Structure formats: C-alpha cells, structure tokens
TIKOLKE-376312 format. One record per residue (C-alpha): residue in one letter; residue number from 1; x, y, z. Coordinates in pm, 1 decimal. Each point is the difference from the previous one (the first is absolute). Layout:
BEGIN
[setor a, NUM, [X, Y, Z]];
...
END
This chain:
BEGIN
[setor x, 1, [-719.7, -4657.2, -1168.9]];
[setor x, 2, [-56.6, 141.6, 345.4]];
[setor x, 3, [-307.5, 187.2, 115.6]];
[setor x, 4, [52.2, 348.3, 145.8]];
[setor x, 5, [-58.2, -140.4, 346.6]];
[setor x, 6, [267.9, -263.4, -54.0]];
[setor x, 7, [243.4, 260.7, -134.3]];
[setor x, 8, [-47.7, 203.8, 315.9]];
[setor x, 9, [44.9, -305.6, 224.1]];
[setor x, 10, [319.9, -105.2, -177.5]];
[setor x, 11, [127.8, 357.6, 12.7]];
[setor x, 12, [-55.2, 11.3, 375.0]];
[setor x, 13, [201.8, -319.0, 35.4]];
[setor x, 14, [273.7, 156.3, -214.3]];
[setor x, 15, [5.1, 300.5, 231.4]];
[setor x, 16, [29.2, -239.5, 293.3]];
[setor x, 17, [296.3, -177.3, -167.0]];
[setor x, 18, [-193.3, -326.4, -15.1]];
[setor x, 19, [143.5, -247.8, -256.5]];
[setor x, 20, [-325.5, -36.3, -198.1]];
[setor x, 21, [-49.1, 375.6, -20.9]];
[setor x, 22, [-12.5, 178.0, -337.6]];
[setor x, 23, [32.1, 372.8, -57.0]];
[setor x, 24, [-316.8, 146.9, -153.0]];
[setor x, 25, [53.4, 61.9, -369.3]];
[setor x, 26, [-304.4, 186.8, -126.7]];
[setor x, 27, [163.3, 197.6, -276.6]];
[setor x, 28, [-264.1, 96.3, -257.8]];
[setor x, 29, [-274.3, -176.2, 198.3]];
[setor x, 30, [-363.5, 105.6, -30.3]];
[setor x, 31, [-96.8, 91.8, 355.6]];
[setor x, 32, [-267.9, 253.1, -80.3]];
[setor x, 33, [-253.5, 31.2, 283.6]];
[setor x, 34, [198.8, -258.6, 200.1]];
[setor x, 35, [-52.4, -1.7, 377.0]];
[setor x, 36, [350.4, 20.6, 145.0]];
[setor x, 37, [-95.3, 172.4, 322.6]];
[setor x, 38, [275.8, -46.0, 259.9]];
[setor x, 39, [186.5, -228.0, -241.0]];
[setor x, 40, [372.2, -48.1, 56.0]];
[setor x, 41, [172.1, 61.5, -332.7]];
[setor x, 42, [324.0, 128.7, 140.5]];
[setor x, 43, [273.9, -23.6, -264.1]];
[setor x, 44, [-240.5, -147.6, -257.9]];
[setor x, 45, [41.8, 38.4, -376.9]];
[setor x, 46, [-303.3, 191.2, -130.5]];
[setor x, 47, [158.1, 168.6, -300.0]];
[setor x, 48, [-261.5, 109.4, -251.5]];
[setor x, 49, [-279.6, -164.9, 198.1]];
[setor x, 50, [-358.2, 117.5, -50.5]];
[setor x, 51, [-118.2, 102.7, 347.4]];
[setor x, 52, [-265.9, 243.9, -108.4]];
[setor x, 53, [-255.0, 58.0, 277.8]];
[setor x, 54, [158.1, -278.0, 206.4]];
[setor x, 55, [-46.4, 1.7, 377.7]];
[setor x, 56, [344.5, 27.6, 158.9]];
[setor x, 57, [-115.1, 164.9, 321.3]];
[setor x, 58, [272.1, -48.4, 264.3]];
[setor x, 59, [191.3, -234.7, -232.4]];
[setor x, 60, [375.7, -41.3, 45.1]];
[setor x, 61, [172.4, 84.0, -330.1]];
[setor x, 62, [328.0, 115.2, 149.0]];
[setor x, 63, [289.7, -61.6, -233.7]];
[setor x, 64, [-236.5, -130.3, -269.5]];
[setor x, 65, [76.2, 53.1, -368.3]];
[setor x, 66, [-301.1, 183.0, -146.2]];
[setor x, 67, [167.7, 165.6, -295.6]];
[setor x, 68, [-249.4, 84.7, -275.8]];
[setor x, 69, [-286.2, -154.6, 201.6]];
[setor x, 70, [-351.0, 137.1, -46.2]];
[setor x, 71, [-143.7, 93.6, 339.5]];
[setor x, 72, [-247.6, 261.2, -117.4]];
[setor x, 73, [-295.4, 25.7, 235.3]];
[setor x, 74, [155.5, -253.9, 238.2]];
[setor x, 75, [-58.7, 9.7, 375.1]];
[setor x, 76, [343.1, 29.3, 159.6]];
[setor x, 77, [-116.6, 170.3, 315.1]];
[setor x, 78, [250.4, -54.4, 283.8]];
[setor x, 79, [197.4, -237.8, -220.9]];
[setor x, 80, [370.9, -50.8, 61.5]];
[setor x, 81, [194.7, 91.0, -314.0]];
[setor x, 82, [325.6, 78.0, 175.6]];
[setor x, 83, [285.3, -7.1, -255.5]];
[setor x, 84, [-224.2, -156.6, -265.0]];
[setor x, 85, [81.0, 65.0, -366.0]];
[setor x, 86, [-292.4, 174.9, -170.3]];
[setor x, 87, [198.8, 154.7, -283.3]];
[setor x, 88, [-244.2, 115.0, -272.8]];
[setor x, 89, [-289.8, -177.2, 172.5]];
[setor x, 90, [-354.5, 125.4, -53.9]];
[setor x, 91, [-152.5, 104.2, 333.1]];
[setor x, 92, [-247.8, 247.7, -139.1]];
[setor x, 93, [-301.1, 38.4, 227.2]];
[setor x, 94, [143.4, -248.4, 250.8]];
[setor x, 95, [-79.5, 23.9, 371.6]];
[setor x, 96, [334.6, 26.9, 180.8]];
[setor x, 97, [-119.1, 170.4, 315.2]];
[setor x, 98, [242.6, -57.9, 288.3]];
[setor x, 99, [205.1, -237.8, -215.5]];
[setor x, 100, [367.6, -58.9, 79.9]];
[setor x, 101, [198.4, 104.8, -308.2]];
[setor x, 102, [320.5, 83.6, 180.4]];
[setor x, 103, [299.2, -32.6, -233.1]];
[setor x, 104, [-224.0, -127.5, -281.2]];
[setor x, 105, [94.3, 41.4, -366.5]];
[setor x, 106, [-291.3, 182.4, -166.5]];
[setor x, 107, [206.6, 162.4, -272.6]];
[setor x, 108, [-207.5, 61.6, -311.5]];
[setor x, 109, [-310.7, -143.6, 169.0]];
[setor x, 110, [-350.9, 123.0, -77.4]];
[setor x, 111, [-163.4, 114.8, 324.7]];
[setor x, 112, [-248.6, 242.0, -148.9]];
[setor x, 113, [-304.2, 41.9, 225.9]];
[setor x, 114, [142.0, -253.8, 246.4]];
[setor x, 115, [-81.8, 49.6, 368.3]];
[setor x, 116, [327.2, 7.2, 194.5]];
[setor x, 117, [-125.4, 193.5, 299.7]];
[setor x, 118, [205.0, -71.9, 313.7]];
[setor x, 119, [218.7, -242.9, -197.5]];
[setor x, 120, [365.6, -43.2, 93.2]];
[setor x, 121, [210.0, 82.8, -307.5]];
[setor x, 122, [315.8, 105.8, 181.7]];
[setor x, 123, [305.7, -62.6, -214.5]];
[setor x, 124, [-214.3, -128.3, -287.9]];
[setor x, 125, [106.2, 50.5, -361.8]];
[setor x, 126, [-283.6, 179.1, -182.4]];
[setor x, 127, [216.1, 157.5, -267.8]];
[setor x, 128, [-198.5, 58.3, -317.0]];
[setor x, 129, [-318.0, -138.4, 158.1]];
[setor x, 130, [-344.6, 120.9, -102.4]];
[setor x, 131, [-179.9, 128.2, 312.2]];
[setor x, 132, [-252.6, 230.4, -163.5]];
[setor x, 133, [-304.3, 43.9, 224.0]];
[setor x, 134, [150.8, -241.9, 254.1]];
[setor x, 135, [-101.1, 37.6, 365.0]];
[setor x, 136, [314.8, 17.9, 213.8]];
[setor x, 137, [-150.8, 180.1, 295.5]];
[setor x, 138, [210.9, -51.7, 313.7]];
[setor x, 139, [224.7, -244.6, -188.0]];
[setor x, 140, [357.8, -53.1, 115.7]];
[setor x, 141, [228.7, 85.6, -293.3]];
[setor x, 142, [311.6, 83.4, 198.2]];
[setor x, 143, [309.4, -20.3, -221.2]];
[setor x, 144, [-204.2, -152.9, -281.9]];
[setor x, 145, [116.9, 44.2, -359.5]];
[setor x, 146, [-272.2, 184.0, -195.1]];
[setor x, 147, [222.9, 152.9, -265.6]];
[setor x, 148, [-180.0, 42.9, -331.7]];
[setor x, 149, [-322.8, -131.9, 158.1]];
[setor x, 150, [-334.3, 137.2, -117.8]];
[setor x, 151, [-192.2, 118.0, 308.1]];
[setor x, 152, [-232.1, 244.0, -168.5]];
[setor x, 153, [-321.4, 46.5, 202.3]];
[setor x, 154, [127.3, -248.0, 261.6]];
[setor x, 155, [-116.7, 39.2, 358.8]];
[setor x, 156, [308.5, 22.8, 222.8]];
[setor x, 157, [-163.1, 184.5, 285.0]];
[setor x, 158, [193.5, -51.4, 325.3]];
[setor x, 159, [233.5, -247.6, -174.0]];
[setor x, 160, [357.0, -42.8, 126.8]];
[setor x, 161, [235.3, 72.4, -291.1]];
[setor x, 162, [297.9, 103.8, 209.3]];
[setor x, 163, [325.7, -71.1, -179.8]];
[setor x, 164, [-185.9, -130.1, -306.4]];
[setor x, 165, [139.4, 32.9, -352.8]];
[setor x, 166, [-262.1, 182.7, -209.4]];
[setor x, 167, [238.4, 137.9, -256.1]];
[setor x, 168, [-180.1, 95.5, -322.6]];
[setor x, 169, [-322.5, -163.6, 121.6]];
[setor x, 170, [-337.2, 130.1, -116.8]];
[setor x, 171, [-195.3, 126.5, 302.3]];
[setor x, 172, [-211.2, 245.6, -190.9]];
[setor x, 173, [-320.3, 79.8, 193.2]];
[setor x, 174, [82.5, -267.4, 259.9]];
[setor x, 175, [-130.8, 34.6, 355.0]];
[setor x, 176, [294.3, 28.2, 242.2]];
[setor x, 177, [-183.1, 182.3, 275.6]];
[setor x, 178, [195.1, -45.7, 326.2]];
[setor x, 179, [235.1, -251.1, -166.0]];
[setor x, 180, [351.8, -43.4, 136.5]];
[setor x, 181, [252.4, 68.2, -277.6]];
[setor x, 182, [288.7, 95.1, 224.9]];
[setor x, 183, [333.3, -72.1, -165.3]];
[setor x, 184, [-171.7, -126.7, -315.7]];
[setor x, 185, [162.6, 29.8, -343.1]];
[setor x, 186, [-246.9, 195.7, -214.1]];
[setor x, 187, [241.2, 135.1, -258.5]];
[setor x, 188, [-173.1, 87.3, -329.0]];
[setor x, 189, [-325.0, -149.5, 131.7]];
[setor x, 190, [-331.7, 119.1, -142.4]];
[setor x, 191, [-210.2, 126.6, 291.6]];
[setor x, 192, [-203.3, 254.3, -192.8]];
[setor x, 193, [-342.2, 47.8, 156.4]];
[setor x, 194, [83.7, -242.0, 282.5]];
[setor x, 195, [-149.2, 35.3, 347.2]];
[setor x, 196, [296.9, 30.4, 237.8]];
[setor x, 197, [-188.6, 187.6, 268.6]];
[setor x, 198, [170.3, -42.7, 338.5]];
[setor x, 199, [241.1, -254.3, -148.7]];
[setor x, 200, [341.6, -54.8, 158.6]];
[setor x, 201, [269.5, 75.6, -259.0]];
[setor x, 202, [279.8, 64.7, 246.9]];
[setor x, 203, [336.9, -45.3, -177.4]];
[setor x, 204, [-173.7, -132.0, -313.6]];
[setor x, 205, [176.7, 53.0, -332.7]];
[setor x, 206, [-244.5, 172.7, -236.3]];
[setor x, 207, [256.5, 152.7, -231.8]];
[setor x, 208, [-143.6, 42.3, -348.8]];
[setor x, 209, [-340.0, -131.3, 113.1]];
[setor x, 210, [-322.2, 127.3, -155.1]];
[setor x, 211, [-220.1, 130.7, 282.8]];
[setor x, 212, [-199.8, 240.4, -210.9]];
[setor x, 213, [-347.0, 46.9, 143.3]];
[setor x, 214, [76.8, -235.1, 290.5]];
[setor x, 215, [-153.9, 58.2, 342.9]];
[setor x, 216, [286.2, 19.7, 252.8]];
[setor x, 217, [-189.7, 199.2, 258.8]];
[setor x, 218, [127.7, -74.4, 348.3]];
[setor x, 219, [264.7, -238.5, -135.8]];
[setor x, 220, [333.9, -50.1, 173.3]];
[setor x, 221, [272.1, 82.1, -254.2]];
[setor x, 222, [274.5, 68.0, 248.9]];
[setor x, 223, [342.9, -69.0, -153.2]];
[setor x, 224, [-170.0, -119.6, -320.8]];
[setor x, 225, [184.2, 38.8, -329.2]];
[setor x, 226, [-228.8, 187.3, -240.4]];
[setor x, 227, [274.0, 121.3, -227.9]];
[setor x, 228, [-139.5, 74.0, -348.5]];
[setor x, 229, [-338.5, -145.0, 100.5]];
[setor x, 230, [-313.4, 122.4, -177.0]];
[setor x, 231, [-228.2, 151.5, 266.2]];
[setor x, 232, [-204.4, 209.7, -240.5]];
[setor x, 233, [-338.7, 72.4, 160.6]];
[setor x, 234, [73.3, -243.2, 284.7]];
[setor x, 235, [-166.9, 56.2, 336.1]];
[setor x, 236, [275.4, 43.2, 261.3]];
[setor x, 237, [-211.0, 182.4, 256.3]];
[setor x, 238, [116.0, -73.3, 356.1]];
[setor x, 239, [267.4, -236.9, -131.3]];
[setor x, 240, [323.8, -38.7, 195.2]];
[setor x, 241, [279.7, 102.0, -238.6]];
[setor x, 242, [273.8, 35.9, 261.4]];
[setor x, 243, [340.3, -69.8, -154.7]];
[setor x, 244, [-163.3, -130.0, -320.8]];
[setor x, 245, [199.4, 58.6, -320.1]];
[setor x, 246, [-208.2, 193.8, -252.8]];
[setor x, 247, [283.6, 110.8, -227.5]];
[setor x, 248, [-127.4, 15.9, -356.7]];
[setor x, 249, [-352.1, -108.4, 98.5]];
[setor x, 250, [-299.6, 144.8, -184.0]];
[setor x, 251, [-227.8, 160.2, 260.6]];
[setor x, 252, [-207.4, 204.1, -242.6]];
[setor x, 253, [-362.2, 5.6, 109.1]];
[setor x, 254, [77.8, -194.7, 317.9]];
[setor x, 255, [-195.7, 72.1, 318.1]];
[setor x, 256, [253.7, 71.8, 275.9]];
[setor x, 257, [-243.6, 134.9, 257.3]];
[setor x, 258, [112.1, -93.0, 351.2]];
[setor x, 259, [296.4, -208.2, -121.1]];
[setor x, 260, [322.3, -11.3, 200.1]];
[setor x, 261, [235.9, 200.6, -224.8]];
[setor x, 262, [334.3, -77.2, 166.0]];
[setor x, 263, [122.7, -207.1, -291.8]];
[setor x, 264, [256.4, 32.3, -275.6]];
[setor x, 265, [-230.3, 214.2, -211.0]];
[setor x, 266, [-34.9, 14.7, -373.6]];
[setor x, 267, [98.0, 369.2, 39.2]];
[setor x, 268, [-290.8, 106.6, -220.4]];
[setor x, 269, [-320.5, -70.7, 190.8]];
[setor x, 270, [173.1, -93.6, 327.1]];
[setor x, 271, [309.4, 200.9, 89.2]];
[setor x, 272, [210.5, -118.2, 292.1]];
[setor x, 273, [305.8, 115.1, 192.1]];
[setor x, 274, [173.5, -11.3, 336.5]];
[setor x, 275, [-8.8, 329.3, 187.4]];
[setor x, 276, [221.9, -3.1, 306.4]];
[setor x, 277, [-143.4, -276.8, 225.2]];
[setor x, 278, [-330.9, -41.5, -182.8]];
[setor x, 279, [-101.1, -177.1, -319.5]];
[setor x, 280, [-213.5, 213.1, -229.4]];
[setor x, 281, [-252.6, -99.7, -263.4]];
[setor x, 282, [-245.0, 217.9, -188.1]];
[setor x, 283, [-252.3, 0.6, -282.6]];
[setor x, 284, [-149.6, 306.0, -169.8]];
[setor x, 285, [-223.6, 69.1, 302.2]];
[setor x, 286, [125.0, -211.4, 293.0]];
[setor x, 287, [317.9, 15.6, 207.2]];
[setor x, 288, [119.8, -275.6, 232.0]];
[setor x, 289, [274.8, 72.1, 253.7]];
[setor x, 290, [81.1, -313.1, 195.9]];
[setor x, 291, [-332.4, -143.4, 113.4]];
[setor x, 292, [-186.5, 329.7, -42.7]];
[setor x, 293, [-202.4, 28.7, -322.7]];
[setor x, 294, [-202.5, 313.9, -69.6]];
[setor x, 295, [-104.2, 218.6, -293.2]];
[setor x, 296, [278.0, 233.6, -116.2]];
[setor x, 297, [-234.8, 292.7, 59.7]];
[setor x, 298, [-21.2, -93.3, 367.6]];
[setor x, 299, [378.9, -24.0, 32.5]];
[setor x, 300, [29.5, 346.5, -156.3]];
[setor x, 301, [-193.8, 143.8, 295.7]];
[setor x, 302, [235.3, -142.0, 262.8]];
[setor x, 303, [179.2, 327.4, 88.0]];
[setor x, 304, [-274.7, 146.5, 220.7]];
[setor x, 305, [-65.6, -41.8, 373.5]];
[setor x, 306, [-265.6, -263.7, -73.6]];
[setor x, 307, [229.4, -162.7, -256.9]];
[setor x, 308, [290.2, -15.2, 246.2]];
[setor x, 309, [-223.9, -175.1, 252.8]];
[setor x, 310, [-115.8, -244.7, -266.1]];
[setor x, 311, [359.6, -86.8, -98.9]];
[setor x, 312, [119.0, -14.6, 361.9]];
[setor x, 313, [-258.1, -270.6, 75.3]];
[setor x, 314, [144.0, -224.0, -272.2]];
[setor x, 315, [335.0, -79.7, 162.4]];
[setor x, 316, [225.8, 133.7, 277.0]];
[setor x, 317, [243.6, 143.0, -255.3]];
[setor x, 318, [-247.5, 76.7, -280.0]];
[setor x, 319, [-30.6, 374.6, 58.9]];
[setor x, 320, [377.3, 46.1, 25.4]];
[setor x, 321, [39.7, -190.2, -328.5]];
[setor x, 322, [-275.6, 204.1, -166.0]];
[setor x, 323, [159.5, 331.6, 94.9]];
[setor x, 324, [324.6, -110.7, -164.3]];
[setor x, 325, [-131.1, -182.9, -305.1]];
[setor x, 326, [-369.8, 24.6, -79.3]];
[setor x, 327, [-5.0, 330.1, -188.1]];
[setor x, 328, [296.0, -113.6, -211.0]];
[setor x, 329, [-172.4, -331.8, -70.6]];
[setor x, 330, [-319.4, 176.7, -106.9]];
[setor x, 331, [203.5, 223.4, -233.4]];
[setor x, 332, [157.3, -308.2, -158.1]];
[setor x, 333, [-345.3, -154.6, -49.0]];
[setor x, 334, [-132.2, 322.7, -154.3]];
[setor x, 335, [298.3, 14.6, -237.6]];
[setor x, 336, [-9.2, -374.9, -75.4]];
[setor x, 337, [-364.0, -106.6, 25.8]];
[setor x, 338, [-109.4, -356.3, -61.5]];
[setor x, 339, [-200.3, -57.2, -312.6]];
[setor x, 340, [-375.0, 25.8, 45.3]];
[setor x, 341, [-183.3, -325.9, -49.3]];
[setor x, 342, [-338.0, -12.5, -169.6]];
[setor x, 343, [-192.4, -262.5, 194.6]];
END
C-alpha cells in the first residue's frame, strides 16, 4: 500500500518512461483536504475520487480521468486540466480561476457557483452542465459546447463565446454585458431577462430564442438571425440591427429608440424596404433613410427652404433623391404605418 507521496513519485517515473514507474490509480480514493499543490497527475486515474476542498493550485491534471469525481470547494486555481475527463464531476463552489480547461469534457458536470473567471474553456464540452450562479467573467469559451447547459444567473460579463454552441441553453437573467457571442448558435435558447448590453451578437443565430425582457441596448446584432425570436419588452435602444433577420419576431413592447433599423423587419413594428439607392426602415414615429435617422414629423417638414438645406447637408445627392422620392415615401408610410409600440 503506497502513501500518496509514493504514488506521486511512481507516477512521475511513469510519465518519464522509467521502468519502475507506475501510473497513478486513485479511483475512488479519499483525498479530501489533500495538499496536491503543483502536483503532476497528468493522465492519472481519479475516477470517483473524493477531492472535496483539496488544494490543486497549479496542479497538472491534463488528460486525467476525473469522471464522477467530487471536487466541490476544491482549489484548482491556474490548474492544467487540458483535455481532462470531468464528465458528471462535482465542481460546485470550486475555484477554477485562470485554469486551463481547453478541450476538457465537462458534460453533465456540476459547476454551480464555481469561479471560472479568466479560465480557458475554448473547445470544452459543457453540454448539459450546471453553471447556475457560476462566475465566468472574461472566460474564454470560444467554440465551446454549452448546449442544454444551465447558466441561469451566471456571470459571463466580457466572456468570449464566439462560435460557441448554446443551443437550448438556459441563460435566463444571466449577465452577458459586453460578451462576445459573434457567430454563436443560440437557437431556442432562453435569454429572458438577460443582460446583453453592448454584447457582440454579429452573425449569431438567435432563431426561436426567448429574449423577452432582455437588455440588448447598444448590442451589435448585425447580420444576426432573430427569426421568430421572442423580443417582447426587450430593450433594443441604440442596438445595431443592420441586416438582421426579424421575420416573425415578436417585438411587442420592445424599446427601439435609437436602433439602426436597416434590417429585414418584422413588417409590423419595423417596416423595411429598398427605395432606389437607399435602404429604408421605419417604426411608428421614426424613419431611417440610409444612415440618417430622424422623427417622421421632422422628415415631413423637408420641403421648405430650411428643409432643403437640411437634406442637402446629408449627402451630395440627397436633395436630388428627396425631390424624386421623399414625398412618395412619406405617403407610403402614412398609408402603411408601423404598429405603435407601448413601451
């Protein structure tokens, strides 16, 4: 029967391909409160081990088998868990700040209230994981698999989720302020009440997503797919909706103040069209022609000497265009007004 120290020494020899070396087999071992700081357990068998509140600060656990292990409350700060198997492991309340979890299998793992701030989780499998109340601030989750994960109330502020799979994940009331979700798969995801202020959702797929009551103020939604998304009472003020697809989306009660309207509108609250050389978008009280967004009432006063000067200052060909098209456009808007939103 080897002591823990001897197990680690023999494991190091095994890693060095020394003849007397023995791979660490600690499956089911009781290692609660163990001091394994900077320990080299690369490729070790720790299945079902009890590592509650263990000190694994800066330990090397790359490629280790930690399936079903209990690591709740453990110190894994700056630990190397690259491509480790943590399937259904318990990491609740664990300290994983700046840990390397690149390509790690965390499917079905319990990471509730874990601190993963600035951790590298790029390409990690977190499908079905429990991340409620987890701190993932500034974490790298590029191309990670978070499908079906529970991220309710998680802190993902400034996290990199570009290209991540978040399909049908629960992000209700999560903090995604200034997060990068460009190109992410968010189909049928629950983002109701989430903070997505100033988030980057460029080319993200949000079709069928629930964004009711979400704060998307100042967010970049350029080329995003919001087809049939629920944006009821969402805050989209000053959001960039250029070329976004809003067909079938529910924008009832949404705040669209200052938003870029040159999208594929829902044709109820945001009506869009191409008029000669300019893209047009309008709500019940605001008209955007190209990059010029003003109240409809102001556009209606264009055909005066002061109005001509105002239009002429917009673009070299703006006044010529207005004389040909603007009155007709305003007639179309009057005949086919956008639905008034009650914000």
